[in-house]
VOMI-92690 format. One record per residue (C-alpha): chain; x, y, z; residue in three letters. Coordinates in nm, 3 decimals, always signed. Example, Ala and Ser with C-alpha at 12.3 -4.5 7.8 and 13.67 -1.06 7.14 Angstrom:
BEGIN
r chain: A&u: +1.230&v: -0.450&w: +0.780&resn: ALA
r chain: A&u: +1.367&v: -0.106&w: +0.714&resn: SER
This chain:
BEGIN
r chain: A&u: +3.287&v: +2.896&w: -3.191&resn: MET
r chain: A&u: +3.515&v: +3.126&w: -3.397&resn: GLY
r chain: A&u: +3.365&v: +3.416&w: -3.182&resn: ASN
r chain: A&u: +3.422&v: +3.214&w: -2.875&resn: ARG
r chain: A&u: +3.778&v: +3.129&w: -2.945&resn: ARG
r chain: A&u: +3.814&v: +3.505&w: -2.967&resn: SER
r chain: A&u: +3.642&v: +3.625&w: -2.642&resn: GLN
r chain: A&u: +3.904&v: +3.379&w: -2.499&resn: TRP
r chain: A&u: +4.233&v: +3.460&w: -2.594&resn: LYS
r chain: A&u: +4.080&v: +3.880&w: -2.600&resn: CYS
r chain: A&u: +4.056&v: +3.699&w: -2.203&resn: PHE
r chain: A&u: +4.387&v: +3.566&w: -2.185&resn: LEU
r chain: A&u: +4.555&v: +3.904&w: -2.360&resn: ARG
r chain: A&u: +4.409&v: +4.094&w: -2.089&resn: PHE
r chain: A&u: +4.472&v: +3.862&w: -1.776&resn: TYR
r chain: A&u: +4.897&v: +3.829&w: -1.895&resn: HIS
r chain: A&u: +4.940&v: +4.158&w: -1.921&resn: GLU
r chain: A&u: +4.724&v: +4.275&w: -1.578&resn: PHE
r chain: A&u: +4.969&v: +3.924&w: -1.512&resn: GLN
r chain: A&u: +4.619&v: +3.821&w: -1.337&resn: LEU
r chain: A&u: +4.541&v: +3.435&w: -1.306&resn: VAL
r chain: A&u: +4.255&v: +3.396&w: -1.544&resn: PRO
r chain: A&u: +4.125&v: +3.063&w: -1.377&resn: LEU
r chain: A&u: +3.872&v: +3.101&w: -1.162&resn: PRO
r chain: A&u: +3.857&v: +3.419&w: -1.254&resn: ALA
r chain: A&u: +3.751&v: +3.698&w: -0.931&resn: SER
r chain: A&u: +3.489&v: +3.947&w: -0.877&resn: SER
r chain: A&u: +3.725&v: +4.231&w: -0.934&resn: SER
r chain: A&u: +3.897&v: +4.082&w: -1.188&resn: THR
r chain: A&u: +3.575&v: +4.042&w: -1.416&resn: ILE
r chain: A&u: +3.498&v: +4.358&w: -1.331&resn: SER
r chain: A&u: +3.832&v: +4.548&w: -1.437&resn: CYS
r chain: A&u: +3.853&v: +4.332&w: -1.721&resn: PHE
r chain: A&u: +3.469&v: +4.460&w: -1.888&resn: LEU
r chain: A&u: +3.622&v: +4.775&w: -1.775&resn: VAL
r chain: A&u: +3.898&v: +4.731&w: -2.017&resn: TYR
r chain: A&u: +3.688&v: +4.563&w: -2.245&resn: LEU
r chain: A&u: +3.475&v: +4.872&w: -2.276&resn: SER
r chain: A&u: +3.778&v: +5.094&w: -2.367&resn: GLN
r chain: A&u: +3.843&v: +4.859&w: -2.704&resn: HIS
r chain: A&u: +3.461&v: +4.948&w: -2.829&resn: THR
r chain: A&u: +3.122&v: +5.153&w: -2.824&resn: LEU
r chain: A&u: +2.849&v: +4.816&w: -2.773&resn: SER
r chain: A&u: +2.771&v: +4.714&w: -2.467&resn: TYR
r chain: A&u: +2.603&v: +4.426&w: -2.629&resn: ARG
r chain: A&u: +2.968&v: +4.293&w: -2.710&resn: TYR
r chain: A&u: +3.069&v: +4.319&w: -2.354&resn: ILE
r chain: A&u: +2.846&v: +4.090&w: -2.307&resn: LEU
r chain: A&u: +2.934&v: +3.877&w: -2.561&resn: ASN
r chain: A&u: +3.208&v: +3.843&w: -2.361&resn: HIS
r chain: A&u: +3.074&v: +3.846&w: -2.046&resn: LEU
r chain: A&u: +2.831&v: +3.512&w: -2.130&resn: ASN
r chain: A&u: +3.178&v: +3.366&w: -2.303&resn: SER
r chain: A&u: +3.425&v: +3.366&w: -1.979&resn: LEU
r chain: A&u: +3.096&v: +3.169&w: -1.836&resn: CYS
r chain: A&u: +3.141&v: +2.922&w: -2.084&resn: ILE
r chain: A&u: +3.512&v: +2.895&w: -2.064&resn: LEU
r chain: A&u: +3.441&v: +2.894&w: -1.668&resn: HIS
r chain: A&u: +3.207&v: +2.562&w: -1.705&resn: LEU
r chain: A&u: +3.468&v: +2.408&w: -1.937&resn: TYR
r chain: A&u: +3.694&v: +2.362&w: -1.636&resn: TYR
r chain: A&u: +3.408&v: +2.298&w: -1.417&resn: ASP
r chain: A&u: +3.518&v: +2.592&w: -1.179&resn: LEU
r chain: A&u: +3.281&v: +2.761&w: -1.049&resn: PRO
r chain: A&u: +3.146&v: +3.051&w: -1.221&resn: CYS
r chain: A&u: +2.898&v: +3.280&w: -0.893&resn: ASP
r chain: A&u: +3.213&v: +3.554&w: -0.918&resn: ALA
r chain: A&u: +3.033&v: +3.608&w: -1.264&resn: LEU
r chain: A&u: +2.729&v: +3.689&w: -1.097&resn: THR
r chain: A&u: +2.885&v: +3.854&w: -0.796&resn: SER
r chain: A&u: +2.714&v: +4.169&w: -0.699&resn: PHE
r chain: A&u: +3.058&v: +4.411&w: -0.816&resn: SER
r chain: A&u: +2.993&v: +4.230&w: -1.144&resn: VAL
r chain: A&u: +2.618&v: +4.364&w: -1.143&resn: ARG
r chain: A&u: +2.766&v: +4.702&w: -1.103&resn: LEU
r chain: A&u: +3.014&v: +4.708&w: -1.369&resn: THR
r chain: A&u: +2.736&v: +4.618&w: -1.606&resn: THR
r chain: A&u: +2.464&v: +4.812&w: -1.440&resn: MET
r chain: A&u: +2.688&v: +5.117&w: -1.482&resn: GLY
r chain: A&u: +2.886&v: +5.027&w: -1.882&resn: LEU
r chain: A&u: +2.502&v: +4.953&w: -1.936&resn: LYS
r chain: A&u: +2.433&v: +5.322&w: -1.882&resn: ARG
r chain: A&u: +2.754&v: +5.477&w: -2.009&resn: LEU
r chain: A&u: +2.787&v: +5.302&w: -2.322&resn: LEU
r chain: A&u: +2.336&v: +5.216&w: -2.437&resn: GLY
r chain: A&u: +2.201&v: +5.009&w: -2.586&resn: THR
r chain: A&u: +2.069&v: +5.115&w: -2.956&resn: ARG
r chain: A&u: +1.908&v: +4.921&w: -3.171&resn: THR
r chain: A&u: +1.990&v: +4.909&w: -3.546&resn: ASN
r chain: A&u: +1.650&v: +5.010&w: -3.770&resn: GLN
r chain: A&u: +1.694&v: +4.888&w: -4.044&resn: LYS
r chain: A&u: +1.729&v: +5.204&w: -4.351&resn: HIS
r chain: A&u: +1.387&v: +5.266&w: -4.493&resn: PRO
r chain: A&u: +1.312&v: +5.159&w: -4.881&resn: ILE
r chain: A&u: +1.238&v: +5.484&w: -5.058&resn: THR
r chain: A&u: +1.093&v: +5.590&w: -5.357&resn: TRP
r chain: A&u: +1.402&v: +5.671&w: -5.602&resn: ASP
r chain: A&u: +1.504&v: +5.318&w: -5.458&resn: MET
r chain: A&u: +1.198&v: +5.164&w: -5.575&resn: LEU
r chain: A&u: +1.217&v: +5.423&w: -5.910&resn: ARG
r chain: A&u: +1.558&v: +5.226&w: -5.938&resn: ARG
r chain: A&u: +1.434&v: +4.865&w: -5.855&resn: ILE
r chain: A&u: +1.171&v: +4.957&w: -6.171&resn: TYR
r chain: A&u: +1.395&v: +5.034&w: -6.398&resn: ASN
r chain: A&u: +1.569&v: +4.738&w: -6.306&resn: LEU
r chain: A&u: +1.314&v: +4.494&w: -6.440&resn: LEU
r chain: A&u: +1.242&v: +4.377&w: -6.756&resn: ASP
r chain: A&u: +0.865&v: +4.375&w: -6.814&resn: THR
r chain: A&u: +0.877&v: +4.237&w: -7.129&resn: SER
r chain: A&u: +0.922&v: +3.896&w: -6.897&resn: ILE
r chain: A&u: +0.577&v: +3.754&w: -6.763&resn: ALA
r chain: A&u: +0.737&v: +3.743&w: -6.416&resn: SER
r chain: A&u: +0.883&v: +4.086&w: -6.431&resn: GLN
r chain: A&u: +0.571&v: +4.285&w: -6.332&resn: PRO
r chain: A&u: +0.425&v: +4.019&w: -6.072&resn: ALA
r chain: A&u: +0.762&v: +4.094&w: -5.862&resn: LEU
r chain: A&u: +0.696&v: +4.507&w: -5.901&resn: TRP
r chain: A&u: +0.413&v: +4.442&w: -5.774&resn: CYS
r chain: A&u: +0.501&v: +4.243&w: -5.474&resn: LEU
r chain: A&u: +0.783&v: +4.508&w: -5.373&resn: PHE
r chain: A&u: +0.505&v: +4.794&w: -5.491&resn: LEU
r chain: A&u: +0.256&v: +4.613&w: -5.136&resn: VAL
r chain: A&u: +0.535&v: +4.558&w: -4.994&resn: ALA
r chain: A&u: +0.698&v: +4.912&w: -5.010&resn: PHE
r chain: A&u: +0.298&v: +5.021&w: -4.964&resn: SER
r chain: A&u: +0.190&v: +4.844&w: -4.655&resn: SER
r chain: A&u: +0.443&v: +4.588&w: -4.550&resn: LEU
r chain: A&u: +0.647&v: +4.823&w: -4.386&resn: ARG
r chain: A&u: +0.617&v: +4.849&w: -4.025&resn: LYS
r chain: A&u: +0.618&v: +5.250&w: -4.083&resn: SER
r chain: A&u: +0.334&v: +5.295&w: -4.322&resn: ASN
r chain: A&u: +0.125&v: +5.085&w: -4.049&resn: LEU
r chain: A&u: +0.222&v: +5.248&w: -3.755&resn: THR
r chain: A&u: +0.306&v: +5.561&w: -3.671&resn: ALA
r chain: A&u: +0.498&v: +5.728&w: -3.305&resn: PRO
r chain: A&u: +0.245&v: +5.912&w: -3.287&resn: CYS
r chain: A&u: -0.016&v: +6.183&w: -3.450&resn: VAL
r chain: A&u: +0.198&v: +6.436&w: -3.501&resn: GLN
r chain: A&u: +0.461&v: +6.236&w: -3.675&resn: ALA
r chain: A&u: +0.221&v: +6.091&w: -3.872&resn: CYS
r chain: A&u: +0.328&v: +6.177&w: -4.210&resn: ASP
r chain: A&u: +0.059&v: +6.158&w: -4.509&resn: PRO
r chain: A&u: +0.376&v: +6.091&w: -4.735&resn: GLU
r chain: A&u: +0.534&v: +5.747&w: -4.540&resn: LYS
r chain: A&u: +0.219&v: +5.621&w: -4.383&resn: HIS
r chain: A&u: -0.124&v: +5.443&w: -4.483&resn: LEU
r chain: A&u: -0.491&v: +5.629&w: -4.384&resn: SER
r chain: A&u: -0.825&v: +5.495&w: -4.433&resn: LYS
r chain: A&u: -0.843&v: +5.787&w: -4.665&resn: MET
r chain: A&u: -0.545&v: +5.685&w: -4.881&resn: THR
r chain: A&u: -0.703&v: +5.333&w: -4.909&resn: ILE
r chain: A&u: -0.983&v: +5.380&w: -5.130&resn: ASN
r chain: A&u: -1.147&v: +5.112&w: -5.338&resn: SER
r chain: A&u: -1.348&v: +5.225&w: -5.647&resn: PRO
r chain: A&u: -1.590&v: +4.905&w: -5.763&resn: PRO
r chain: A&u: -1.383&v: +4.902&w: -6.134&resn: LYS
r chain: A&u: -1.086&v: +4.888&w: -5.988&resn: GLU
r chain: A&u: -0.915&v: +4.684&w: -5.724&resn: SER
r chain: A&u: -0.719&v: +4.812&w: -5.397&resn: VAL
r chain: A&u: -0.421&v: +4.732&w: -5.484&resn: VAL
r chain: A&u: -0.498&v: +5.055&w: -5.833&resn: PHE
r chain: A&u: -0.642&v: +5.230&w: -5.540&resn: SER
r chain: A&u: -0.362&v: +5.221&w: -5.342&resn: VAL
r chain: A&u: -0.119&v: +5.266&w: -5.539&resn: LEU
r chain: A&u: -0.270&v: +5.577&w: -5.748&resn: SER
r chain: A&u: -0.328&v: +5.740&w: -5.409&resn: SER
r chain: A&u: +0.020&v: +5.684&w: -5.258&resn: ILE
r chain: A&u: +0.260&v: +5.713&w: -5.637&resn: PHE
r chain: A&u: +0.338&v: +6.040&w: -5.794&resn: PRO
r chain: A&u: +0.225&v: +6.052&w: -6.129&resn: PRO
r chain: A&u: +0.507&v: +6.019&w: -6.372&resn: PRO
r chain: A&u: +0.576&v: +5.634&w: -6.162&resn: LEU
r chain: A&u: +0.211&v: +5.521&w: -6.180&resn: GLU
r chain: A&u: +0.229&v: +5.610&w: -6.572&resn: SER
r chain: A&u: +0.526&v: +5.366&w: -6.588&resn: GLU
r chain: A&u: +0.353&v: +5.169&w: -6.359&resn: PHE
r chain: A&u: +0.012&v: +5.081&w: -6.552&resn: ARG
r chain: A&u: +0.247&v: +5.093&w: -6.882&resn: LYS
r chain: A&u: +0.363&v: +4.833&w: -6.815&resn: ALA
r chain: A&u: +0.057&v: +4.647&w: -6.748&resn: PHE
């Protein structure tokens, strides 16, 4: 509700600044409001959230929201989408250096800590999307992605140790084996 209140205040400030009648809003003034918002943000999503709040404000006062879905408002939002773009916020990958720092924080004398470390290693090596899929064959990096040749299962060792020994550098592998 706090975001909505903030968006409504922004909407009312705009209408007050340009001496317009806020409700019911016409399609041309809504388009102007959207362009006004685009001057204050780089996020298309931010503008859509304001548009949604404007619709809710109209519904609260039992006013029609037809202007919000008008042709001119749709054209304005399409233009803003093209101008601002829609980008996804991808999470930063966990790196080898981060794993080493996590390992240094663990106390291997506590029984649960090596199990937690093993969980981190399995998650790092096989549960990340970047390890499961490469965007294309040319982008496949043996340091980052698992392949059939990476996973081998000798009879004496378990699959986890086999995967870990094939993808971890020797210093980290020896530290890991010392923990057990």
